[in-house]
N, C-alpha and C positions, 0 to 999 in steps of 0.2 A: 775709721778703720780702713787699713791699706790692704789691698788685695793681694792675694799670692801671686797673682798673674804679673804683678810688678817685679817680685823676687825672683820669679822663674824667668824673667827676662823676655817674657811673651809679649812683645809689643809689636808684632808683625804689622798689626793694623796702622801704624805710622807709616808703612811703605805703599799703603793701598792707593790706589788712583780712585777716582769717581766711578769706574766700571766695577772696581772691586767691592767699593761701599754699595753699589747698586745691587750687585750679587748677595751681598751680606744682608740688605735690607729685604730683600725677596727671601731669604733663608730663614728670616725670623718672622715671616708671615705677611709681608705687606709687599708683594709684587707691583701692585698699583702705583707705588711711589718710587719705583726704580728711576724714572725719568726726571723726578723732582731733583734727585740727587746727581744724577750725571749732567743735567741742563744747567745745574747751579755750582758744578764743579767742586762738589763736597768730597774732597779726599779724606783718607784716614787721618790726617794730620788736623783737619778741620772739624771733625766730629766732636772735639771738646766744646765747640760753640753750638752744637746742635741741642736746643732745648724749646721748651713750650712757648717761649717769646718769639723765636725766630722760624719756627717750623711753617707758620702761615706765609711767611715770605717766600718759603721754598714751594708753596702750593699745597701743603697738608693742612687742612683746617678742621677735620674731624677730631674733636677732642678726645675721644677715649683712644683713637689711634695715635694721637700725640702723647698722650700719657704713656702708652706702651712703648712706643719708639724711644722715648726719653729714659724710660726705665732700662730698655736693652742697651742703648748707648752707654748709660752709667755702668751697667753690667760688663760690657765690652772693655771699657776704658778702666774698670777696677776702681771707680770714685764711688762715694756716699752721697746720698741726696742731702742737699743743704736743709737744715732744720731751720726754717724760717720762723717758726712760732717760738724760738728760744728766747730772743730778746728783741728789743726795738734797735739795738746796735747791728751793725753788720756781723752776720755770723762767721764763726771762723771757717776758714776755706781749707778744703781737703789737701793735704800735700801733694797727692797724686794729681789732682786737678790742675793744682799750680805748676807742676812739673810739665803736664801734658799741654798747658797753653804755651809754655816756653819752647816744647818741642814742636808746636804747630808752625811756628816761623820757620823760615828757611835760611840757610847760611851755615857757614862754618862751625860758629859757635853752638848753634842749636843742634847742628848734626853730632858735633862731639860731646854733648852733654850727657851725662849719664844719670840715673835716678840717684845713685850713691853719692856724686858730686853735688848733685841739685839739694839732697838732704843735708849735707855737709855745709853748704853755702847758706842754705835756709835757716839752719839752727845757730849760725854763727853770729 
């Protein structure tokens, strides 16, 4: 499922620096973790990599908090949770998640890439 967030062009989070991400993490109910995001330089572009596997590396170890934070990140980014129980093969990846991984990089190509162009290239 592709979030309507993508189609509205509402991807302001890609411009967030680590302080913006820290304000966001506070707004979703986790002010105690603001420093975890700022000290690790987690920008809006890097939120695509925030998951339960790497949150402990940022200093977040409470499992329930990790689950909620990951759900909020997926909600913000407009991506769906990977269905790991589907098959032993690698699950299909959400196109939005793949696009955001491309946008997490810096440089002229990443800056110019639009979701529509990505979808065109992805399905070609």
